[in-house]
C-alpha positions as CSV (number, residue, x, y, z in Angstrom):
1,M,-7.9,-99.7,5.8
2,G,-10.4,-97.9,4.3
3,Q,-9.6,-95.1,1.6
4,W,-11.1,-91.4,1.3
5,R,-12.3,-90.4,-2.0
6,A,-13.6,-87.6,-3.1
7,V,-16.8,-87.8,-5.0
8,L,-17.4,-85.3,-7.8
9,N,-20.6,-83.2,-7.9
10,A,-23.0,-83.4,-10.2
11,P,-23.2,-80.5,-12.6
12,N,-26.8,-79.6,-11.6
13,R,-26.4,-79.4,-7.6
14,P,-23.7,-79.1,-4.9
15,R,-22.7,-82.3,-2.8
16,R,-19.9,-82.7,-0.2
17,T,-16.8,-84.9,-0.2
18,Q,-17.7,-88.4,1.7
19,W,-16.1,-91.7,2.9
20,F,-16.6,-94.4,0.3
21,S,-16.8,-97.0,2.9
22,P,-19.9,-98.9,3.5
23,L,-20.0,-98.2,6.9
24,V,-18.9,-96.0,9.1
25,A,-18.2,-98.9,11.7
26,L,-16.1,-100.8,9.9
27,L,-14.3,-97.5,9.3
28,T,-14.1,-97.4,13.4
29,A,-13.4,-101.1,13.7
30,L,-10.1,-100.9,11.5
31,T,-9.1,-97.7,13.1
32,A,-9.1,-100.0,16.4
33,T,-7.8,-102.4,14.8
34,V,-4.7,-100.0,13.2
35,A,-4.1,-98.4,16.0
36,S,-3.8,-101.9,18.5
37,I,-1.0,-102.1,16.2
38,I,0.6,-98.9,16.1
39,P,-0.2,-96.8,19.1
40,A,-1.5,-93.5,18.6
41,G,1.2,-90.5,18.4
42,A,3.8,-93.7,18.0
43,A,6.3,-91.7,15.1
44,N,7.1,-93.5,12.4
45,P,8.9,-92.4,9.4
46,G,8.0,-94.9,7.1
47,T,8.5,-94.3,3.2
48,G,7.0,-93.7,0.7
49,N,4.5,-90.6,0.4
50,A,2.2,-88.9,3.1
51,S,-1.4,-89.2,3.0
52,I,-4.7,-87.5,5.5
53,N,-7.9,-87.3,5.2
54,V,-9.7,-84.1,5.8
55,I,-12.6,-83.6,7.1
56,K,-14.5,-80.3,8.1
57,T,-17.9,-78.9,9.9
58,V,-19.7,-75.8,9.6
59,G,-21.3,-75.7,13.0
60,S,-23.0,-72.4,12.9
61,V,-23.4,-69.6,10.3
62,A,-24.2,-65.6,11.1
63,I,-24.7,-62.6,8.9
64,K,-24.5,-58.8,10.4
65,P,-24.3,-55.7,8.1
66,N,-21.6,-53.6,7.8
67,L,-21.9,-50.2,8.9
68,A,-19.6,-47.3,7.7
69,L,-19.9,-43.8,9.1
70,Q,-19.0,-41.0,7.4
71,F,-18.8,-37.5,9.6
72,D,-18.7,-33.6,8.0
73,V,-18.4,-30.2,9.0
74,N,-19.0,-27.5,6.9
75,A,-15.7,-25.3,7.5
76,S,-12.4,-26.1,8.5
77,S,-11.7,-22.6,10.1
78,A,-14.7,-20.3,11.7
79,I,-14.8,-17.6,14.1
80,P,-17.7,-17.0,16.9
81,G,-21.1,-16.3,16.0
82,D,-20.5,-18.8,12.8
83,T,-23.0,-21.3,12.6
84,L,-20.9,-24.9,12.0
85,T,-23.1,-27.6,10.7
86,Y,-22.1,-31.2,11.2
87,T,-23.5,-34.3,9.2
88,A,-23.0,-37.9,9.5
89,T,-23.9,-40.3,6.6
90,V,-24.7,-43.8,7.7
91,T,-24.4,-46.2,5.5
92,N,-24.8,-50.5,5.0
93,S,-22.0,-51.5,2.9
94,G,-22.4,-54.9,3.3
95,S,-22.3,-58.2,5.5
96,T,-20.2,-59.9,7.6
97,M,-20.8,-63.3,7.2
98,T,-19.2,-65.8,10.3
99,I,-19.1,-69.8,9.7
100,S,-18.0,-71.2,12.8
101,G,-17.0,-75.1,13.1
102,A,-13.6,-77.8,12.9
103,I,-11.2,-79.1,10.4
104,R,-10.1,-82.4,11.4
105,A,-6.9,-84.0,9.4
106,G,-6.3,-87.6,9.8
107,N,-3.3,-89.1,8.8
108,N,-4.2,-92.6,6.4
109,G,-0.5,-93.0,5.4
110,N,2.6,-94.5,6.5
111,I,4.8,-92.0,7.3
112,T,3.9,-89.0,9.3
113,A,2.7,-85.8,7.7
114,T,3.9,-82.2,7.9
115,V,1.0,-79.4,6.4
116,A,2.8,-77.5,4.2
117,D,-0.2,-75.5,2.9
118,Y,-3.9,-75.2,3.4
119,Y,-6.4,-72.9,1.6
120,D,-10.3,-72.2,2.8
121,E,-13.0,-70.5,0.6
122,V,-16.4,-70.1,0.5
123,E,-18.2,-70.2,-3.1
124,Y,-21.9,-70.6,-4.1
125,Y,-23.6,-72.2,-6.8
126,N,-25.4,-70.2,-9.6
127,S,-28.3,-72.1,-10.7
128,S,-28.3,-70.2,-14.0
129,N,-24.8,-71.3,-15.0
130,K,-24.4,-73.7,-13.1
131,T,-21.2,-72.8,-12.1
132,W,-19.7,-72.7,-8.6
133,N,-18.4,-68.5,-7.8
134,P,-15.5,-68.2,-5.5
135,V,-17.3,-65.7,-2.4
136,A,-13.8,-65.0,-0.3
137,G,-11.2,-66.7,0.8
138,V,-7.2,-67.8,1.9
139,E,-4.2,-69.7,1.5
140,A,-1.3,-69.4,3.5
141,S,2.1,-72.1,2.5
142,Q,4.8,-72.7,3.9
143,P,8.5,-70.9,3.0
144,G,10.0,-72.5,-0.2
145,Y,6.4,-74.8,-0.7
146,T,4.5,-74.9,-4.1
147,P,1.2,-75.7,-3.6
148,V,-0.3,-78.3,-6.4
149,V,-3.6,-76.8,-5.8
150,R,-4.2,-73.4,-5.8
151,S,-7.2,-71.5,-4.2
152,P,-9.4,-69.8,-6.8
153,I,-9.9,-66.9,-4.7
154,T,-7.8,-65.4,-1.5
155,T,-9.7,-62.5,-0.5
156,G,-12.2,-61.2,1.9
157,M,-12.1,-63.6,4.3
158,T,-10.4,-63.6,7.9
159,L,-9.5,-67.2,9.0
160,T,-8.6,-67.5,13.0
161,L,-7.9,-71.0,14.1
162,S,-7.5,-72.4,17.3
163,P,-5.2,-76.2,17.8
164,V,-6.8,-78.4,19.6
165,V,-4.1,-81.1,21.8
166,S,-4.5,-84.2,20.6
167,Q,-1.5,-87.1,20.9
168,G,0.5,-88.1,17.8
169,V,-0.1,-84.1,16.7
170,T,3.0,-81.2,17.3
171,Y,1.5,-77.8,16.3
172,P,3.9,-74.7,15.6
173,P,4.6,-73.2,18.8
174,S,4.0,-70.1,17.3
175,G,2.7,-67.8,14.4
176,D,0.4,-69.9,11.7
177,P,-1.3,-72.8,13.7
178,V,-1.7,-75.0,10.6
179,L,1.5,-74.4,8.8
180,G,4.3,-76.9,10.0
181,T,1.6,-79.2,12.1
182,S,3.4,-83.0,12.2
183,I,0.4,-85.8,12.3
184,V,2.2,-89.0,12.9
185,Q,0.0,-92.0,11.6
186,M,-3.4,-92.6,12.8
187,A,-3.0,-89.6,14.7
188,T,-5.9,-86.9,14.2
189,A,-5.0,-82.8,14.2
190,T,-8.4,-80.7,15.0
191,W,-8.1,-77.0,14.6
192,N,-11.5,-75.2,15.6
193,Y,-12.1,-72.4,13.5
194,T,-14.1,-69.1,13.0
195,A,-13.9,-67.6,9.0
196,A,-15.4,-63.9,8.5
197,L,-16.1,-62.8,4.8
198,T,-16.5,-59.1,4.4
199,L,-19.6,-59.5,1.7
200,T,-19.8,-56.0,-0.4
201,R,-23.2,-54.9,-1.4
202,N,-22.9,-56.5,-5.1
203,Q,-21.9,-59.4,-3.2
204,V,-24.7,-59.9,-0.9
205,A,-27.3,-59.1,-3.8
206,A,-25.7,-62.1,-5.2
207,L,-26.0,-64.4,-2.8
208,A,-29.5,-63.2,-2.0
209,S,-30.5,-63.9,-5.7
210,P,-32.9,-66.9,-5.9
211,N,-30.9,-68.3,-8.6
212,V,-28.1,-69.2,-5.6
213,G,-28.4,-73.3,-5.8
214,G,-26.3,-73.9,-3.0
215,I,-23.2,-72.4,-0.8
216,R,-20.3,-74.6,1.4
217,N,-17.1,-74.2,2.6
218,V,-14.1,-75.5,1.0
219,V,-11.1,-76.6,2.7
220,H,-7.4,-78.0,1.1
221,L,-4.6,-79.3,2.8
222,E,-1.4,-80.2,0.9
223,V,1.4,-82.2,3.2
224,T,5.1,-83.7,2.9
225,P,6.9,-85.7,2.0
226,R,4.6,-86.3,-1.3
227,A,5.6,-87.2,-4.9
228,A,4.3,-84.4,-7.2
229,S,3.3,-87.2,-9.3
230,Q,1.0,-88.2,-6.7
231,G,-0.9,-84.5,-6.3
232,Q,-2.4,-83.4,-3.4
233,P,-5.8,-84.3,-3.0
234,F,-6.9,-83.6,0.9
235,G,-9.5,-81.5,0.9
236,Y,-13.4,-81.4,1.8
237,K,-16.5,-79.5,0.7
238,Q,-19.2,-78.9,3.6
239,D,-22.5,-77.6,2.5
240,F,-24.9,-75.2,4.6
241,T,-27.6,-72.7,4.1
242,D,-27.4,-69.1,2.9
243,P,-28.3,-67.2,5.3
244,F,-29.3,-64.4,2.8
245,H,-32.4,-66.6,1.8
246,T,-33.9,-66.7,5.2
247,Q,-32.1,-63.3,6.8
248,S,-32.5,-60.0,6.1
249,A,-29.2,-57.8,5.9
250,A,-30.8,-54.8,6.2
251,A,-29.3,-52.2,9.0
252,Q,-32.4,-52.0,11.4
253,N,-33.3,-49.4,13.9
254,A,-30.2,-47.4,13.3
255,V,-29.2,-44.7,15.6
256,V,-27.0,-42.1,15.3
257,T,-25.6,-39.7,17.3
258,I,-23.6,-36.6,16.9
259,T,-21.8,-34.5,19.8
260,P,-21.1,-31.1,19.1
261,P,-18.1,-28.7,20.3
262,A,-19.5,-28.2,24.2
263,S,-22.6,-29.4,23.7
264,G,-25.2,-32.3,24.4
265,A,-25.6,-35.0,22.3
266,V,-27.9,-35.1,19.6
267,R,-29.7,-38.0,18.6
268,F,-31.4,-39.3,15.8
269,D,-33.2,-42.7,15.4
270,S,-36.9,-44.0,13.5
271,S,-38.6,-41.1,14.6
272,T,-36.8,-38.2,13.8
273,T,-35.4,-39.9,10.6
274,P,-37.5,-42.8,9.3
275,G,-35.0,-44.0,6.7
276,L,-32.8,-45.1,10.0
277,A,-35.8,-47.6,10.2
278,S,-33.7,-49.8,7.7
279,I,-30.9,-49.4,5.6
280,A,-30.5,-52.2,3.0
281,P,-27.1,-52.9,1.5
282,G,-25.0,-50.1,-0.3
283,A,-27.7,-47.2,0.9
284,S,-26.7,-44.7,3.0
285,V,-29.2,-42.2,5.3
286,A,-27.3,-38.8,6.0
287,V,-28.3,-36.7,9.8
288,Q,-27.7,-32.9,10.6
289,T,-27.4,-30.6,13.4
290,S,-25.9,-27.3,13.7
291,Y,-23.8,-25.4,16.1
292,V,-23.2,-21.5,16.8
293,I,-20.0,-21.0,18.3
294,P,-20.0,-18.4,21.4
295,A,-18.9,-15.1,21.5
296,V,-16.1,-14.6,23.5
297,A,-16.6,-13.0,26.9
298,A,-16.5,-9.5,27.4
299,K,-12.6,-7.9,28.8
300,G,-13.7,-8.0,32.3
301,G,-13.4,-4.2,33.9
302,S,-10.1,-5.4,36.1
303,E,-8.7,-8.0,33.4
304,S,-5.4,-6.1,32.3
305,D,-4.9,-5.9,28.6
306,S,-2.2,-8.9,28.8
307,A,-4.5,-11.3,30.4
308,Y,-7.2,-10.0,28.0
309,Q,-4.8,-10.7,25.3
310,G,-3.6,-13.8,26.3
311,R,-6.9,-14.8,26.6
312,L,-7.8,-14.6,23.0
313,A,-4.7,-16.5,22.1
314,A,-5.9,-19.0,23.8
315,V,-9.4,-19.1,22.1
316,N,-7.5,-18.2,18.7
317,G,-6.4,-21.8,16.7
318,S,-7.9,-24.0,19.5
319,V,-10.0,-26.7,17.5
320,L,-13.4,-27.3,18.0
321,T,-14.0,-30.9,17.8
322,A,-17.3,-32.5,17.1
323,S,-18.1,-36.7,17.3
324,A,-20.3,-38.8,15.6
325,A,-21.0,-43.1,16.1
326,A,-23.6,-45.1,14.8
327,T,-25.6,-48.4,15.8
328,A,-28.0,-50.9,14.4
329,S,-29.5,-53.8,14.1
330,G,-28.8,-57.2,12.7
331,P,-30.0,-60.6,12.4
332,S,-27.1,-61.9,15.0
333,G,-27.7,-58.5,17.3
334,Q,-26.1,-54.8,17.9
335,V,-23.5,-53.6,14.9
336,S,-21.9,-50.1,15.4
337,A,-19.9,-48.0,13.3
338,P,-16.3,-47.2,14.2
339,N,-17.1,-43.5,15.6
340,Q,-15.5,-40.6,13.6
341,S,-14.7,-37.1,14.2
342,A,-14.6,-33.8,13.0
343,S,-12.7,-30.4,13.5
344,T,-12.9,-26.9,12.7
345,T,-10.3,-24.6,13.8
346,E,-11.7,-20.9,16.0
347,L,-10.0,-18.2,14.9
348,V,-10.4,-14.5,16.4
349,P,-8.9,-11.3,15.6
350,I,-6.3,-10.1,18.8
351,L,-5.6,-6.2,18.7
352,G,-2.3,-4.7,20.3
353,M,-1.2,-1.2,19.5
354,T,1.5,0.7,20.8
355,K,1.5,4.3,20.8
356,S,4.6,6.5,20.6
357,G,5.2,10.5,20.5
358,P,7.5,13.9,21.2
359,P,9.3,13.1,24.5
360,T,8.9,16.9,25.0
361,A,6.3,19.3,23.8
362,R,5.8,23.1,24.8
363,A,2.5,24.1,26.5
364,G,0.0,25.6,23.9
365,T,1.1,23.5,21.2
366,T,-0.1,20.1,20.0
367,A,1.6,17.3,19.7
368,S,1.7,14.1,17.3
369,Y,1.8,10.3,18.8
370,P,1.9,7.5,15.7
371,L,-0.3,4.4,17.0
372,A,0.9,1.0,15.8
373,L,-1.5,-1.5,15.4
374,T,-1.1,-5.4,15.2
375,N,-3.1,-8.2,14.6
376,S,-1.5,-10.9,15.9
377,G,-4.9,-13.6,15.4
378,G,-6.3,-15.7,12.7
379,A,-9.4,-13.6,11.5
380,P,-9.5,-9.5,10.2
381,A,-10.5,-7.0,12.4
382,S,-12.9,-4.3,11.3
383,G,-15.1,-1.7,12.7
384,L,-12.4,-0.2,14.5
385,E,-12.8,3.2,17.2
386,I,-9.6,4.7,18.6
387,L,-10.2,6.6,21.6
388,D,-7.4,9.3,23.2
389,S,-7.9,10.3,26.2
390,L,-6.2,12.8,28.7
391,P,-6.2,13.1,32.8
392,G,-8.8,15.8,33.6
393,G,-10.7,15.1,30.8
394,G,-9.4,15.6,28.2
395,A,-9.3,14.3,24.8
396,G,-7.4,14.0,21.7
397,T,-8.2,13.4,17.8
398,V,-7.7,10.6,16.0
399,S,-6.8,10.1,11.9
400,D,-6.4,7.5,9.5
401,V,-8.4,5.0,11.8
402,P,-8.1,2.0,9.1
403,A,-10.9,0.5,8.0
404,S,-9.4,-3.0,8.9
405,I,-6.7,-5.3,9.7
406,P,-5.7,-8.1,8.1
407,A,-5.0,-11.4,9.8
408,A,-1.8,-12.6,10.8
409,P,1.3,-12.6,9.6
410,N,0.3,-8.9,7.4
411,G,-1.8,-7.8,10.4
412,Q,-0.2,-4.2,10.8
413,A,-1.8,-1.0,10.3
414,T,-1.2,2.9,11.7
415,A,-3.3,5.3,13.0
416,T,-2.2,9.5,14.3
417,A,-3.7,10.8,17.7
418,T,-3.2,14.4,18.2
419,Y,-3.9,17.1,21.0
420,T,-3.1,20.6,21.6
421,I,-1.4,21.0,25.1
422,P,-3.3,23.9,26.8
423,A,-1.5,27.3,27.1
424,N,-1.9,27.1,30.6
425,Q,-1.0,23.1,31.0
426,G,1.7,23.1,33.5
427,A,5.1,21.9,33.2
428,G,5.9,18.3,34.2
429,D,4.6,15.0,32.5
430,L,1.6,14.6,30.2
431,T,0.4,10.8,29.9
432,D,-1.4,10.8,27.0
433,T,-3.7,7.1,26.1
434,A,-5.3,5.6,23.2
435,S,-7.3,2.5,23.5
436,V,-9.0,0.5,20.7
437,T,-11.9,-1.6,20.2
438,W,-12.1,-3.6,17.3
439,H,-14.9,-6.3,15.4
440,D,-14.7,-9.7,13.6
441,A,-16.8,-9.9,10.5
442,R,-19.8,-11.2,12.8
443,S,-19.8,-8.2,14.3
444,N,-18.6,-9.4,17.9
445,L,-17.0,-6.7,20.2
446,Y,-13.7,-6.9,20.9
447,G,-11.0,-4.6,23.4
448,P,-10.5,-2.0,24.5
449,V,-6.8,-2.7,24.7
450,S,-4.4,0.8,25.3
451,S,-1.0,2.3,25.3
452,D,-0.2,5.6,26.8
453,F,3.0,7.6,26.2
454,K,4.6,10.5,28.9
455,T,5.1,13.7,27.0
456,N,7.0,16.1,29.4
457,V,5.2,19.2,28.5
458,T,7.2,22.9,29.3
459,Q,6.1,25.4,30.3
460,S,5.2,28.0,27.2
461,L,5.6,31.6,28.9
462,S,9.1,31.4,29.2
463,G,10.7,34.3,27.6
464,A,6.4,35.4,26.8
465,T,6.1,39.0,27.3
466,L,2.0,40.8,28.4
467,T,0.9,43.9,27.4
468,L,-1.3,46.5,28.4
469,A,-3.4,48.7,26.5
470,P,-4.2,52.1,26.6
471,T,-1.0,53.2,28.5
472,T,-2.8,56.0,29.3
473,A,-6.6,57.4,29.2
474,G,-8.7,60.3,30.7
475,P,-9.9,62.3,31.8
476,N,-12.8,60.2,32.0
477,V,-16.2,61.1,33.2
478,T,-16.7,59.6,36.6
479,G,-19.8,57.5,36.1
480,T,-18.2,55.9,33.3
481,S,-16.6,52.4,32.7
482,Q,-13.1,52.6,31.6
483,A,-12.2,48.9,29.1
484,L,-8.2,47.6,29.4
485,T,-6.6,45.2,27.1
486,A,-4.1,42.7,27.8
487,T,-2.0,40.6,25.3
488,L,0.1,37.7,26.0
489,R,2.2,36.5,23.5
490,D,4.8,33.7,23.7
491,A,8.5,34.2,23.2
492,S,8.4,33.5,19.4
493,N,5.3,36.8,19.3
494,N,2.9,34.3,18.5
495,P,-0.6,34.3,20.9
496,L,-1.2,32.2,23.5
497,A,-4.9,31.1,24.6
498,G,-6.3,29.9,27.6
499,F,-4.7,32.0,30.4
500,R,-6.3,33.5,33.1
501,I,-4.8,37.3,33.4
502,N,-5.3,39.3,36.6
503,F,-5.9,42.6,36.7
504,G,-5.0,45.4,39.3
505,V,-6.4,49.0,39.6
506,T,-4.9,51.2,42.4
507,G,-5.2,55.0,43.1
508,A,-8.4,56.8,43.2
509,N,-10.6,54.0,42.0
510,G,-9.0,51.4,43.2
511,T,-10.1,47.6,41.9
512,S,-9.3,43.8,41.1
513,G,-10.5,41.6,38.3
514,S,-9.6,38.9,35.4
515,G,-10.0,37.2,32.2
516,I,-8.9,34.4,29.8
517,S,-6.6,35.2,27.1
518,D,-8.4,34.2,23.6
519,A,-7.5,33.1,20.2
520,A,-5.5,36.6,19.4
521,G,-4.1,36.4,22.9
522,H,-6.2,39.0,24.3
523,A,-7.9,39.3,27.9
524,T,-10.3,42.5,28.6
525,F,-11.6,44.2,31.7
526,S,-13.6,46.8,32.4
527,Y,-14.5,49.2,35.1
528,A,-16.1,51.8,36.2
529,G,-14.7,55.1,37.5
530,A,-16.4,57.1,40.6
531,N,-13.9,58.9,42.1
532,N,-11.8,62.1,40.5
533,G,-8.0,61.1,40.5
534,T,-5.7,59.1,38.6
535,D,-5.5,55.7,38.6
536,V,-2.5,53.3,37.8
537,A,-3.3,49.3,36.5
538,Q,-1.5,46.4,35.3
539,A,-1.8,42.8,34.5
540,T,-0.4,40.1,35.8
541,I,0.2,36.1,35.2
542,S,1.7,33.7,36.8
543,V,2.1,30.0,36.2
544,S,4.1,26.5,37.5
545,G,6.7,29.6,39.1
546,V,6.8,31.7,35.8
547,N,5.6,35.2,36.5
548,L,4.2,38.1,34.2
549,Q,4.0,41.9,34.6
550,S,3.0,44.3,32.0
551,N,3.5,47.6,31.8
552,T,1.2,50.1,33.5
553,S,-1.8,52.0,32.2
554,T,-2.9,55.7,33.5
555,I,-6.3,56.0,33.6
556,G,-7.7,60.1,35.1
557,W,-11.3,61.0,36.1
558,I,-13.0,63.8,36.6
559,T,-16.3,65.4,37.3
560,P,-16.6,68.1,34.6
561,T,-18.5,71.8,36.1
562,Q,-18.9,72.2,32.3
563,V,-20.7,70.6,29.5
564,I,-17.8,69.8,27.7
565,S,-14.5,70.1,28.4
566,T,-10.7,69.5,27.3
567,S,-8.3,67.0,28.4
568,T,-4.6,67.9,27.8
569,V,-3.8,69.3,24.2
570,T,-0.7,67.8,22.2
571,G,0.5,70.0,19.8
572,N,3.0,69.1,17.0
573,F,4.8,71.7,15.1
574,Y,6.0,71.1,11.5
575,A,8.3,73.4,9.4
576,E,7.2,74.6,6.9
577,P,9.0,77.8,3.7
578,T,7.4,81.4,4.7
579,S,6.2,81.6,1.4
580,S,4.2,78.7,1.5
581,A,0.3,80.4,1.8
582,S,-1.5,77.1,2.5
583,F,-1.5,74.0,4.9
584,V,1.2,71.7,3.5
585,A,2.0,69.1,6.5
586,T,1.0,65.5,5.9
587,P,0.6,62.4,8.2
588,A,3.8,61.3,6.7
589,D,5.9,64.3,8.0
590,T,8.1,64.5,11.1
591,P,7.3,67.5,13.7
592,V,10.2,69.4,14.7
593,F,8.6,69.2,17.8
594,A,5.3,68.3,20.1
595,Q,4.5,70.0,23.3
596,S,1.4,69.8,25.8
597,F,-0.7,72.6,26.4
598,P,-3.8,72.8,29.1
599,T,-5.9,75.2,26.3
600,I,-6.1,76.5,23.2
601,D,-5.3,80.2,23.4
602,F,-2.5,81.1,20.9
603,N,-1.7,84.8,20.3
604,P,-5.5,85.8,21.3
605,P,-7.0,89.4,20.1
606,S,-7.1,91.6,22.9
607,G,-10.3,91.2,25.1
608,I,-10.6,87.5,24.9
609,V,-8.9,86.5,27.7
610,N,-10.2,88.2,30.8
611,H,-7.3,90.0,32.8
612,N,-4.6,89.2,29.9
613,V,-1.9,91.1,31.7
614,S,0.8,89.3,29.4
615,G,1.0,91.6,26.4
616,V,0.6,88.3,24.0
617,G,-1.7,89.2,21.2
618,T,-2.0,88.6,17.6
619,S,1.8,89.6,15.9
620,T,3.2,88.2,19.1
621,R,7.2,86.2,18.1
622,P,7.2,83.3,19.4
623,F,3.8,81.5,18.8
624,T,2.4,81.6,22.4
625,D,-0.6,80.4,24.1
626,V,-2.0,82.0,26.5
627,T,-3.5,79.7,29.9
628,T,-6.7,80.5,31.6
629,D,-9.1,79.0,34.8
630,L,-12.1,77.7,34.1
631,Q,-13.7,80.7,33.9
632,S,-11.4,82.1,31.4
633,N,-9.2,84.2,33.2
634,F,-5.1,85.0,32.8
635,M,-3.3,82.2,34.6
636,G,0.1,82.3,32.4
637,T,1.7,81.7,29.0
638,I,3.4,78.9,27.2
639,V,5.7,79.3,24.0
640,A,5.4,76.6,21.5
641,Q,9.2,75.2,20.9
642,G,10.5,72.5,21.7
643,N,13.8,70.8,20.6
644,N,16.1,74.4,20.2
645,A,13.4,75.5,17.9
646,Q,10.5,77.7,18.4
647,A,7.5,78.4,16.1
648,G,7.0,81.6,14.3
649,V,10.8,82.5,14.4
650,G,14.3,81.3,13.7
651,S,14.2,78.4,11.1
652,M,9.6,78.1,12.4
653,N,9.4,81.4,10.9
654,G,7.1,79.7,8.8
655,F,5.1,76.4,10.3
656,D,2.0,74.4,10.4
657,A,0.4,73.2,13.3
658,V,-1.7,70.3,14.4
659,F,-3.7,70.2,17.5
660,T,-4.8,67.0,19.4
661,S,-7.5,66.4,22.6
662,T,-10.0,64.8,24.0
663,F,-13.4,66.1,24.6
664,V,-15.0,65.2,28.1
665,V,-18.7,65.4,27.6
666,S,-20.8,64.9,30.4
667,T,-24.2,65.2,29.1
668,A,-24.9,64.3,25.6
669,G,-26.3,67.4,23.2
670,D,-26.1,70.0,21.3
671,V,-22.8,72.4,22.2
672,T,-21.1,75.6,19.7
673,L,-17.5,76.3,19.7
674,T,-16.6,79.4,19.3
675,I,-13.4,79.8,17.0
676,Y,-11.2,82.6,16.7
677,H,-8.5,82.1,13.8
678,D,-6.5,84.6,11.7
679,D,-7.2,82.6,8.4
680,A,-7.8,79.5,7.5
681,F,-9.0,76.5,9.8
682,I,-10.4,72.6,9.9
683,I,-11.7,70.7,13.6
684,G,-12.9,67.3,13.0
685,V,-14.0,65.3,16.4
686,G,-14.3,61.6,16.6
687,G,-16.2,59.2,19.1
688,G,-19.5,59.7,17.3
689,A,-19.9,63.2,17.4
690,T,-22.2,64.7,14.3
691,R,-22.3,68.2,13.0
692,V,-25.2,70.3,14.1
693,S,-24.7,73.7,12.1
694,G,-22.3,76.7,11.8
695,V,-19.2,77.3,9.1
696,Y,-18.7,74.5,6.5
697,E,-16.2,76.0,3.8
698,F,-14.5,74.3,1.1
699,V,-15.0,71.3,3.1
700,P,-12.7,68.6,1.8
701,Q,-13.4,65.1,0.7
702,P,-13.8,62.9,1.6
703,S,-14.8,64.9,5.1
704,T,-12.0,63.8,7.4
705,T,-9.0,65.3,8.6
706,A,-5.8,64.5,7.0
707,F,-4.0,63.8,10.7
708,N,-6.5,61.0,12.4
709,G,-9.2,60.8,10.0
710,Y,-11.7,62.8,12.1
711,N,-15.2,63.8,10.9
712,V,-15.0,67.4,9.8
713,V,-17.4,69.6,11.9
714,G,-16.2,73.1,10.9
715,A,-14.0,74.7,8.2
716,Y,-13.2,77.9,6.9
717,N,-10.9,77.0,4.5
718,A,-9.6,77.7,0.7
719,S,-10.3,75.9,-2.3
720,G,-9.2,72.4,-2.5
721,E,-7.0,73.1,1.2
722,R,-7.0,70.3,3.3
C-alpha cells in the first residue's frame, strides 16, 4: 500500500504536505484492494504502531472587523436641571478571520488508532526573515497523555468541530469531538471545522504587510498505541490566500446610536460624523449627545404632603440609564459591538418639618414654636422659605431659618416661629401652621410641606381690672366735651391691648360708645354735654364669658349765668404754731382735715355780704365761711372744722389753709377777681390761664404755686415767702 510522507518546505516559499505516490488512481486501486480483504469497520487489534494519514481542506476564508464600544456619562449622580453628557467611542479593535473546511484522518496502519492529541494553528511566512510565524492556534490532549509535538501557539483561536458519521469510526459521545476518536484499519474519520481567529490590530497589520509570502492552516494529530521512538509525524499544512491582501480590514459606514433616559434615540453616521465612514484597525471615533434631567412636577393643589414626599422619594435614588449600540460593514457583511449602558443616580432634596410648641398659652402673650427640619433626600436643600400662619389671616414671625440643609444622613436643622396671641383671642384651641418651600442647587422649587400645632388659649381677662378716670369731673359748661379714659390691666397689672371697651353714660346726657385699648391698656371716649345736671359713666368689657365693669365716674354740667363761676371749693387745713408769722405748710405735710365749701367768704368784713345777719366778722373764731347766692346775698355759714378740730381755736389756733376749686368759664376773655385779705395771699390758676394785670408783690420763683403747681396770677406776699 502507499505511504504518507511529509515533504519539507523549501526555505524560500511555503508548500503543503502531499502524497508521495505516483498516481492518486493507484492509491484508490490499492485502497479498494485492501478494503476487499479487510472490510471497512472491522476491528483488528493487530500489533505494532498505530498510523494515520491526515488531510485538511480550507473551503472558505472570511474576515470581518471587530467592533468595541465604550460608553460613558459625565456624572454618576445628578439633580434635576443637570446636563448629562454621554460619550460613545467605537473602536476597530482588530479582525476576526474565519476559516472553514474539513479534517480527515485515515487509518493506514495495521491496528486501530485512537486520537490522543491534536492541534490546529495558522501561521504566515515572512519573506524578509524567511520564517514561519504563528498567528493563533488551539491544542487538546487526553488526560495523562504527553504530546510528542506541541503547537507553537495555543491562543487566539476558537475551533468548532463537527464529526461526520463514518464506517469504522467511533467518535466520543460527549466532550471534545476529536480526542478519543477510534479509527479502525482503512477507515477515515472526518470533522467539519470552523476556526475563528481573533486578531489584534498588530496582527492585522502584520498579515496585511507585503512582506507576507504565504499563509497556511496547520493541523497535527497524535494517535495511540504508538511507540515513542516512532514519533508522531501526522500533520497537514494547507495554504490559502491571505485575505488581508485582497480585502480591507476597516470598519465601513459605522452607525452609533445613543438612547438617553426617557428620550428618543440619537443616531450618528458618516453624515453627522465623517470619521464613521471608515475606521481603520486600532482607530476609534467618539460621538456625544446630552440630556437635561427634567424638574420634578410641582406639588399638586390637592396633593397631600405624604403623597408629595413619597413621589420625591421615588425619584431620589432612581437610576437614569442610557444605552448605546454600534454597527458597521465589513468584507463579509455587517458587524456589531456588544450594546453598552451608562447610568446616573438622580438625587433630590426631600424636606420634612415637625412643629412643636406650648400646650397652653394665655391670650396677649407670645408663644414660641420650634420647627425641626429634616432632609431625607440625597441632595442639599437651599433657599428655604418658611411661613407661619393662623386662622383669620394672622401670621407669626419665623427666625433662624437655615441657609441650607445638607443631604441625608446629616440633614437636620431647626428654626423658630413666634406668634403674639391677640389679647382678645377667645379661649380654646389655636392652630398654628408652618409651611416650608426649598430649592436645589439648580434653583428648582420644591414644596410646600407643612406642620401644625394646637395651643389651648386661656383668656387673659381672668383676674383683670378695668378702671375709669376721672372719677369725678365738672361742673362742665354745657356745650363742651368730657373725655373718659378706661384702663385695662391683667392679673399681673400688665396693660392689655386690642380689647374693645364699651362706655355707657346715664343721667342728663345719656350716651354710649366704645374704644380699643392701646399698648398702655388705655381706651378713650369723649362726649358732649348739652344739658345741665349730673351724668354717671361706666366702662365695661365682655370676652368669652368674662365680664368686667369699671368704677363709675360722675360728671356735672352747668350752664353758667356769669362769665366765670366756681365749682365746690376744697379746703385743706394744716396746724401751725401760733408764733409762725408766715405760711409754712408744704405739699408733703398732712392736713388735719379737709372740707368742702360752696364759696370762699371766710370771716368777711362788714358790707361785703349783702344782708349778712350771721354776726361773722374778721375776728370770728373758729374760722367761718359765709355762704351766698348768685347775687352775693347771705345764705348761711359753715364753720371750718373736721377730725375733731376747728380752724382758729384750740389745737389749731394757728393754722395754714390751701383752697382748691375749678373755674367754669362761659366765655373766653379778661376777668377781674376782687380779693379781700387780712394779710398775704398767693393765687394760681391752671388750665392755660394767663395773668393780665393786678397786684403782684414778691411773687415766688418759679412763679408757680407750691401746691398743684398752678401759674401765679396774683400775689401780695412777704419777701421770700411761697
